[in-house]
C-alpha angles and dihedrals in degrees: 000000000000130000124210125216115204102240106188099104139341131047098317091148091065090059089049090054090053092051091047091052087055091050091244118145112236141170139196115256118211104144135047093239090062093063091079089063096062137068097203137013136217120206106202132212120267131107108329097204091051091047090049090052090053091046090055093045092050093044090239101128097086096037090053091050089051090047090057094043091050091068097252110138121257128188122193125189122197103316087019089058089052091052092051095048124105094220127031127186138170084085110357118244140166119270141174090265095208097126120063097231137108117223133190112214116234087006094165094050136253129339090279089060093059114121146187119214142152130234140171113266111188091184088068102037138263099314117094118252121231112227120202113193117187114175083326126189122239121227105227099175137022123195123234094263095052120102117212107219098175138010131196125184090358093302129106110250100172122038140165134198112182107296095357123086129178139181126190090211135061113258088168090068092064134064092245113106097181097105091048089047088053089053093048088052090052090053092047091050092048089061094057 
């Protein structure tokens, strides 16, 4: 099993460090032909409009949509969640549209409004989960097939729909590997 981390922009190396801590083989993905080498894919945080521009330039938009539709697991954090969403506002932009959610870009405000907090997360066990929000999106709508795994300030911040998982915060910027472990388990299960 090998997991890919989209490495066009953003802190993709931080996701790689988390996977390495879990002993999971991973590789950076920059071209469509590399997608066939991986069993799951992480879309990191960064600047979603810049990432979208690179996806178009590298002809990756359609291959990524097909990757998600094929049943292979995908996990997007912050900007990655925006890219996975079906509807994007604040301002509107194109996306992969593989996750039935609507997101508002920079929903918490500007860089100065970024925050770090802790909350209980029963889906991951009894230990509190550190949440790092940096110009984070807000999920305004979830479709009927989307499971809300965690909420913060009355908004979903971690969701899953089948093989697609998204978080509006940055678990890769903490020392807690539980969310990445959950994704690795999703990838392992998808291979059964």
